[in-house]
C-alpha positions in Angstrom: -40.4 20.7 -4.8 -36.7 21.4 -5.1 -36.6 22.3 -1.3 -38.1 18.8 -0.6 -35.4 17.1 -2.6 -32.7 19.2 -0.9 -34.0 18.4 2.6 -34.3 14.7 1.7 -30.8 14.8 0.2 -29.3 16.4 3.4 -31.1 13.9 5.6 -29.9 10.9 3.5 -26.4 12.3 3.7 -26.5 12.4 7.4 -27.9 8.8 7.4 -25.1 7.7 5.0 -27.7 6.5 2.5 -25.4 7.6 -0.3 -27.5 6.6 -3.3 -30.6 8.4 -2.0 -28.4 11.4 -1.0 -26.8 11.7 -4.5 -30.2 11.2 -6.2 -32.1 13.8 -4.1 -29.3 16.4 -4.2 -28.9 16.0 -7.9 -32.6 16.6 -8.4 -32.5 19.6 -6.2 -29.5 20.9 -8.2 -31.4 20.5 -11.5 -34.2 22.7 -10.2 -32.0 25.3 -8.6 -28.2 25.2 -8.6 -26.9 24.1 -5.3 -24.8 26.4 -3.1 -21.2 25.6 -2.2 -21.9 23.6 1.0 -24.6 21.4 -0.6 -22.4 20.9 -3.7 -19.8 19.4 -1.3 -22.5 17.0 0.1 -23.4 16.0 -3.5 -19.8 15.5 -4.4 -19.1 13.2 -1.4 -22.3 11.2 -2.0 -21.3 10.7 -5.6 -17.9 9.5 -4.6 -19.2 7.1 -2.1 -21.4 5.4 -4.7 -18.5 5.2 -7.1 -19.5 7.9 -9.6 -16.0 9.3 -9.7 -16.2 11.5 -12.8 -19.4 13.2 -11.5 -17.8 13.6 -8.1 -14.9 15.5 -9.6 -17.2 17.8 -11.5 -19.4 18.5 -8.5 -16.3 19.2 -6.3 -14.9 21.5 -8.9 -18.2 23.4 -8.9 -18.1 23.6 -5.1 -14.5 25.0 -5.3 -15.6 27.8 -7.7 -18.8 28.5 -5.6 -16.6 29.0 -2.5 -14.4 31.4 -4.4 -17.3 33.4 -5.6 -18.7 33.5 -2.0 -15.3 34.9 -0.8 -14.3 31.7 1.0 -10.9 30.9 -0.5 -9.8 28.5 2.3 -13.0 26.4 1.8 -12.1 26.4 -1.9 -8.7 25.0 -1.0 -10.4 22.1 0.9 -12.2 21.2 -2.3 -9.0 21.5 -4.3 -7.1 19.0 -2.1 -9.3 15.9 -2.7 -9.6 16.9 -6.3 -5.8 16.8 -6.7 -5.5 13.6 -4.7 -8.1 11.7 -6.7 -6.7 12.9 -10.0 -3.3 11.7 -8.9 -4.7 8.3 -8.0 -6.1 8.0 -11.5 -2.7 8.9 -13.0 -3.6 12.4 -14.2 -0.6 14.0 -12.6 -0.7 17.2 -14.6 -4.2 18.1 -13.6 -3.5 17.0 -10.0 -0.4 19.2 -9.8 -2.4 22.1 -11.3 -5.0 21.8 -8.5 -2.3 21.6 -5.8 -0.6 24.7 -7.2 -3.8 26.6 -7.3 -4.6 25.7 -3.7 -1.1 26.7 -2.7 -1.5 30.1 -4.3 -4.8 30.7 -2.5 -3.3 29.8 0.8 -0.3 32.1 0.3 -2.6 34.9 -0.8 -4.4 34.6 2.6 -1.1 35.4 4.2 -1.9 33.7 7.5 -1.3 30.4 9.2 -4.2 27.9 8.7 -5.0 24.2 8.7 -5.2 24.3 4.9 -1.4 24.6 4.8 -1.2 21.2 6.5 -3.4 19.6 3.9 -1.1 20.8 1.1 1.9 19.2 2.8 0.4 15.7 2.4 0.9 15.5 -1.4 4.6 16.4 -0.8 4.9 13.7 1.9 3.5 11.1 -0.6 5.9 12.4 -3.3 8.9 11.7 -0.9 7.5 8.3 -0.1 7.1 7.4 -3.8 10.8 8.4 -4.3 11.9 6.2 -1.4 12.9 9.2 0.8 11.1 8.0 3.9 12.9 10.3 6.3 11.7 13.3 4.3 8.2 11.9 4.0 8.1 11.4 7.8 9.3 15.0 8.5 6.7 16.5 6.1 3.9 14.4 7.5 5.0 15.3 11.1 4.7 19.0 10.2 1.2 18.4 8.8 0.2 16.5 11.9 1.4 19.3 14.1 -0.7 21.8 12.1 -3.7 19.5 12.4 -3.3 19.2 16.1 -2.8 23.0 16.6 -6.0 23.8 14.6 -8.0 20.9 16.1 -8.5 19.5 12.6 -9.0 15.8 13.2 -9.2 14.9 9.5 -5.8 16.5 8.8 -4.2 15.1 11.9 -5.3 11.5 11.2 -4.3 11.6 7.6 -0.9 12.9 8.6 -0.4 10.5 11.5 -1.3 7.4 9.4 1.2 8.6 6.8 3.8 8.9 9.5 3.1 5.4 10.8 3.4 3.9 7.3 6.8 5.4 6.6 8.1 4.5 10.0 7.3 0.9 9.3 9.3 1.1 6.1 12.2 2.7 8.0 12.2 -0.4 10.3 10.7 1.4 13.3 7.8 -1.0 13.4 6.6 -0.6 16.9 6.5 3.3 16.6 4.8 3.0 13.3 2.1 0.7 14.5 1.4 2.9 17.5 0.6 5.8 15.1 -1.5 3.7 12.9 -3.5 2.5 15.9 -4.0 6.2 16.9 -5.3 7.1 13.5 -7.7 4.1 13.5 -9.2 5.1 16.8 -10.5 8.2 15.2 -11.7 6.4 12.1 -13.6 3.7 14.0 -15.0 6.3 16.4 -16.7 8.2 13.5 -14.6 11.3 14.1 -13.6 11.8 10.5 -15.3 12.9 7.3 -16.6 9.9 5.3 -14.0 10.1 2.5 -11.1 10.4 4.9 -12.4 7.6 7.1 -12.1 5.2 4.1 -8.6 6.5 3.3 -7.4 5.9 6.8 -9.0 2.5 7.0 -7.5 1.2 3.8 -4.1 2.9 4.3 -3.6 1.5 7.8 -4.6 -2.1 6.7 -2.3 -1.9 3.7 0.6 -0.8 6.0 -0.2 -3.6 8.4 -0.2 -6.2 5.7 3.1 -4.9 4.3 4.6 -5.3 7.7 3.3 -8.9 8.1 1.3 -7.6 11.0 -1.5 -10.2 10.6 -3.3 -9.6 13.9 -3.8 -5.9 13.3 -4.6 -6.3 9.7 -7.4 -8.8 10.6 -8.7 -6.6 13.4 -8.9 -3.5 11.3 -10.3 -5.4 8.3 -13.1 -6.6 10.5 -13.7 -3.0 11.6 -13.7 -1.9 7.9 -16.2 -4.6 7.0 -18.5 -3.4 9.8 -18.2 0.2 8.5 -19.0 -0.9 4.9 -21.9 -3.1 6.1 -23.5 0.0 7.8 -23.5 1.7 4.3 -24.7 -1.0 1.9 -25.0 1.5 -1.0 -21.3 2.5 -0.6 -19.0 1.5 -3.5 -15.9 3.5 -2.6 -13.5 1.6 -0.4 -15.7 -1.5 -0.4 -13.6 -3.0 -3.2 -10.5 -2.7 -1.0 -12.4 -4.1 1.9 -13.3 -7.2 0.0 -9.8 -7.6 -1.3 -8.4 -7.4 2.3 -11.0 -9.9 3.4 -10.0 -12.3 0.6 -6.4 -12.3 1.6 -7.2 -13.0 5.3 -9.7 -15.8 4.3 -7.2 -17.5 2.1 -4.6 -17.5 4.9 -7.1 -19.0 7.3 -8.2 -21.7 4.9 -11.6 -20.5 3.8 -10.7 -20.7 0.1 -14.1 -20.8 -1.5 -15.2 -17.7 0.5 -11.9 -16.0 -0.4 -12.6 -16.5 -4.0 -16.1 -15.0 -3.7 -14.6 -12.0 -1.8 -12.0 -11.5 -4.5 -14.7 -11.5 -7.2 -16.8 -8.9 -5.2 -13.6 -6.9 -4.7 -13.0 -6.7 -8.4 -16.6 -5.8 -9.3 -16.7 -3.0 -6.6 -13.2 -1.7 -7.5 -14.1 -1.4 -11.2 -17.3 0.5 -10.3 -15.3 2.8 -8.1 -12.6 3.3 -10.8 -10.0 1.9 -8.4 -7.6 0.0 -10.7 -5.0 -0.9 -8.0 -7.7 -2.5 -5.8 -9.1 -4.4 -8.8 -5.6 -5.7 -9.7 -5.0 -6.9 -6.1 -8.4 -8.7 -6.2 -7.4 -10.5 -9.4 -4.1 -11.5 -7.9 -5.8 -12.8 -4.9 -8.1 -14.9 -7.0 -5.1 -16.2 -9.0 -3.5 -17.3 -5.7 -6.5 -19.4 -4.7 -6.9 -20.9 -8.1 -3.2 -21.9 -8.1 -3.3 -23.5 -4.7 -6.4 -25.5 -5.8 -4.6 -26.7 -8.9 -6.8 -24.7 -11.3 -3.8 -23.6 -13.3 -5.6 -22.2 -16.3 -7.9 -20.0 -14.2 -4.8 -18.9 -12.2 -3.0 -18.0 -15.4 -5.9 -15.9 -16.5 -6.3 -14.1 -13.2 -2.6 -13.2 -13.0 -2.6 -11.9 -16.6 -5.6 -9.7 -15.8 -3.9 -8.5 -12.6 -0.9 -7.4 -14.6 -3.2 -5.4 -17.0 -4.5 -3.5 -13.9 -1.0 -2.7 -12.9 -0.5 -5.4 -10.2 2.8 -7.2 -10.6 1.6 -10.9 -10.3 4.7 -12.1 -8.4 5.6 -14.4 -6.7 2.4 -16.2 -7.6 3.0 -16.3 -11.3 6.5 -17.7 -10.9 5.1 -20.4 -8.5 2.5 -21.2 -11.2 5.3 -21.8 -13.7 6.9 -24.1 -11.2 3.6 -26.0 -10.8 3.4 -26.3 -14.6 6.8 -27.9 -14.6 8.7 -25.0 -16.2 11.4 -24.5 -13.6 13.5 -22.4 -15.9 10.7 -19.9 -16.6 9.9 -19.8 -12.8 13.5 -19.1 -11.9 13.7 -16.3 -14.6 10.5 -14.7 -13.4 11.4 -14.6 -9.7 14.9 -13.4 -10.3 13.6 -10.6 -12.5 11.1 -9.6 -9.9 13.8 -9.5 -7.2 16.1 -7.5 -9.4 13.4 -4.8 -9.7 12.7 -4.8 -6.0 15.0 -2.9 -3.5 12.7 -2.4 -0.5 13.2 -5.0 2.3 9.5 -5.8 3.1 8.5 -6.3 -0.6 11.6 -8.5 -1.0 10.5 -10.5 2.0 7.4 -11.5 0.0 9.4 -12.7 -3.0 12.3 -14.5 -1.2 10.4 -17.6 0.1 9.3 -18.4 -3.5 12.8 -17.6 -4.8 14.3 -20.2 -2.3 11.7 -22.8 -3.3 12.2 -22.3 -7.0 16.0 -22.4 -6.7 15.8 -25.7 -4.8 13.7 -27.1 -7.5 16.2 -25.8 -10.0 19.0 -27.6 -8.1 20.7 -24.3 -6.9 20.9 -24.9 -3.2 23.5 -22.1 -2.8 21.2 -19.5 -4.2 18.4 -20.8 -2.0 20.6 -20.5 1.0 21.4 -16.9 0.1 17.7 -16.2 -0.1 17.1 -17.8 3.3 19.9 -15.7 4.8 18.6 -12.4 3.4 15.1 -13.2 4.6 16.4 -13.9 8.1 18.2 -10.6 8.0 15.0 -8.7 7.1 13.0 -10.5 9.8 15.6 -9.3 12.3 14.7 -5.7 11.5 10.9 -6.2 11.3 9.4 -8.0 14.3 6.5 -10.1 13.2 5.2 -13.6 14.2 4.2 -14.3 10.6 7.6 -13.3 9.2 9.3 -15.5 11.8 7.2 -18.4 10.6 8.2 -17.8 7.0 11.9 -17.5 7.9 11.9 -20.8 9.9 10.1 -22.7 7.2 12.5 -21.4 4.4 15.5 -22.1 6.6 14.4 -25.6 7.3 13.6 -26.3 3.7 17.1 -25.3 2.7 18.7 -27.2 5.5 16.8 -30.3 4.5 17.9 -30.0 0.9 21.5 -29.7 2.1 21.2 -33.0 3.9 21.1 -31.4 7.4 17.9 -33.2 8.4 18.4 -32.9 12.2 19.0 -29.1 12.0 16.2 -28.7 9.6 13.8 -30.5 11.9 14.4 -27.9 14.6 13.6 -25.0 12.3 10.6 -26.8 10.8 9.1 -27.6 14.1 9.3 -24.0 15.1 7.7 -22.9 11.8 4.9 -25.4 12.1 4.1 -24.2 15.6 4.1 -20.6 14.5 1.7 -21.3 11.6 -0.6 -23.1 13.9 -0.6 -20.2 16.3 -1.4 -17.8 13.4 -4.2 -20.2 12.3 -2.8 -20.7 8.8 -3.8 -24.3 8.1 -2.3 -24.5 4.6 1.1 -23.1 5.5 1.1 -25.3 8.6 0.4 -28.4 6.5 3.1 -27.6 3.9 5.5 -27.3 6.8 4.4 -30.6 8.3 5.2 -32.3 5.0 8.8 -31.0 5.3 8.8 -32.2 9.0 7.8 -35.6 7.7 10.5 -35.7 5.1 13.1 -34.6 7.7 11.9 -37.5 10.0 12.2 -39.9 7.1 15.7 -38.8 6.4 16.5 -39.5 10.0 15.0 -43.0 9.6 12.0 -42.2 11.9 9.4 -43.5 9.4 6.7 -43.8 12.0 6.7 -40.1 12.8 7.2 -39.3 9.1 3.9 -41.0 8.3 2.0 -39.3 11.1 3.1 -35.9 9.9 2.4 -36.6 6.3 -1.0 -38.1 7.1 -1.9 -35.0 9.1 -0.9 -32.7 6.3 -2.8 -34.8 3.7 -6.0 -34.4 5.8 -5.7 -30.7 5.7 -5.0 -30.6 2.0 -8.0 -32.7 1.4 -10.2 -30.4 3.5 -8.9 -27.3 1.8 -9.1 -28.6 -1.7 -5.4 -28.2 -2.3 -5.3 -30.8 -5.1 -1.6 -30.5 -6.1 -0.4 -30.8 -2.5 -2.8 -33.6 -1.8 -1.5 -35.6 -4.8 2.2 -35.1 -3.8 1.6 -36.0 -0.1 -0.4 -39.1 -1.1 2.5 -40.2 -3.3 4.9 -39.7 -0.4 2.7 -41.9 1.8 2.4 -44.7 -0.8 4.5 -47.7 0.2 7.2 -48.2 -2.5 8.8 -51.4 -3.7 12.3 -50.1 -3.3 15.1 -52.6 -2.4 16.6 -52.7 1.1 18.7 -49.6 1.5 20.6 -51.0 4.5 19.6 -48.1 6.6 20.9 -45.4 4.3 18.9 -42.2 3.8 18.1 -41.0 0.3 20.9 -38.4 0.6 23.4 -41.0 1.8 22.5 -43.2 -1.2 23.3 -40.3 -3.5 26.7 -39.8 -1.8 27.4 -43.6 -1.9 26.7 -43.6 -5.7 29.1 -40.7 -6.2 31.8 -42.3 -4.0 31.4 -45.5 -6.1 31.9 -43.4 -9.2 35.3 -42.3 -7.9 34.3 -38.7 -6.9 36.2 -36.9 -4.1 34.5 -35.2 -1.2 35.1 -31.8 -2.9 33.6 -33.0 -6.2 30.6 -34.5 -4.4 30.1 -31.2 -2.5 30.2 -29.3 -5.7 27.7 -31.6 -7.5 25.2 -31.7 -4.6 25.8 -28.0 -3.7 26.6 -28.7 -0.1 29.7 -28.2 2.1 32.6 -30.6 2.2 31.9 -30.9 5.9 28.4 -32.2 5.1 29.7 -34.7 2.6 32.3 -36.0 5.1 29.6 -36.5 7.7 27.5 -38.5 5.2 30.5 -40.6 4.2 31.2 -41.4 7.9 27.5 -42.4 8.4 27.7 -44.7 5.4 30.8 -46.4 6.8 29.0 -47.0 10.1 25.7 -48.2 8.6 27.5 -50.5 6.1 30.1 -51.6 8.6 33.0 -50.8 6.3 36.1 -48.7 6.9 37.1 -47.4 3.5 35.6 -45.7 0.4 36.6 -48.8 -1.7 34.8 -51.1 0.6 31.8 -48.9 0.6 31.7 -48.9 -3.2 32.1 -52.6 -3.3 29.2 -53.1 -0.8 27.1 -50.8 -3.0 27.7 -52.8 -6.1 27.2 -56.1 -4.4 23.9 -55.1 -2.9 22.5 -53.2 -6.0 22.7 -49.8 -4.2 24.7 -48.2 -7.0 
């Protein structure tokens, strides 16, 4: 009877029916303890259905069985995933112990072998975690060379995908993406062991997302989804898959579906004991809730994400801004930036930083954020990052009273977001385009842009943006402004209060040159030739 269970277990393993494989192999093991090879099959099956503790025990048994059978290098191949999974769970002492044992076994063999390459990978990850990307790349390169020399595709692809990721962080994006694509060819072609296939899939997609490489992230996420769908019993990696899908769905405007994917991602990640993936899923849910105006639900999701180790920024700072607490929002985003030194992670914080600083009245700090963001984008070529840069630049220029210059930046940003198929971001940008047109006294175009944006917000369910845009479109009962823009009215009021150009520039946080241009425009529109005459006109016509 145990032979029947064993054969059924092996057949289920081959068919990637992981639940059936783990059940049949476990039953066979109860009747007669499995040999080393079948214990490895049992361990992999347990891992794929999310039974991580049982996976670790089965793999440890396989390790010892290989040693007893006189196969130390096969024992090393069990020690490697043991150490890696323990490290992922934060059990660094036990992980280091397994790596040390494996190293001793390899050295005792006294010959060159592929297993030496596997034991280089934890060192490459150590260097990466310490921020020494050059060292990480060199170590991963050595591992890839060993994998290629011994025709070990698993080792080669694990090493190459590590190389690609650190090259992206070094700013060598094109080279890094080429290596990631190479690793993915093997993963999508079914050339790797099941566990390493999932590692490469999720690692490559994460690196693409980090580099704002949306097209590749979407393409490989679709491939990962297909791989997961072919194995409906699989729990491992499926949580990360749903989390990636949630982020892409949110960007493309499918918010309800994104929320459903985020909930699936959390459930699958918790079953697979993958806390980082669960934290990312919760953060993703918080983002959708915030954009829909469900602020209490967003607060709860961000709080839980933090408990899982996911820093909930910049979403949480933007939530505080939505709640009207600008001071708390500014403190939160400044703190997050202060803890973040890497360019690409900073690029995810800087747009929110600029937006919050403008709300806080600090245009100078918003300008510095826009400039840093542009500098980063110059090093990491990405259509999505370019769209972000142009939008932030235009937002700052508009706040500084440079409506004409802002309009050029914002038009480029709106076009880029439409090309990417990001309707919410495109609509937010069109609101700014409308405000720039209004500042240039082109009310007709302003209304067209605002109405188009409002239609998108209504379709998406973006309640806060819908309310703000509707307010902007409502006809007011303001008195005749005599052609002055809102910024020019501000300047006129300060002129009437006796302020110099330098004082006005300091108060509005703009350059003296900008103030001088506004003053000259006021003179032309009011048909006056002096500051005194402009002030008198303002008092006479209830403008000040």
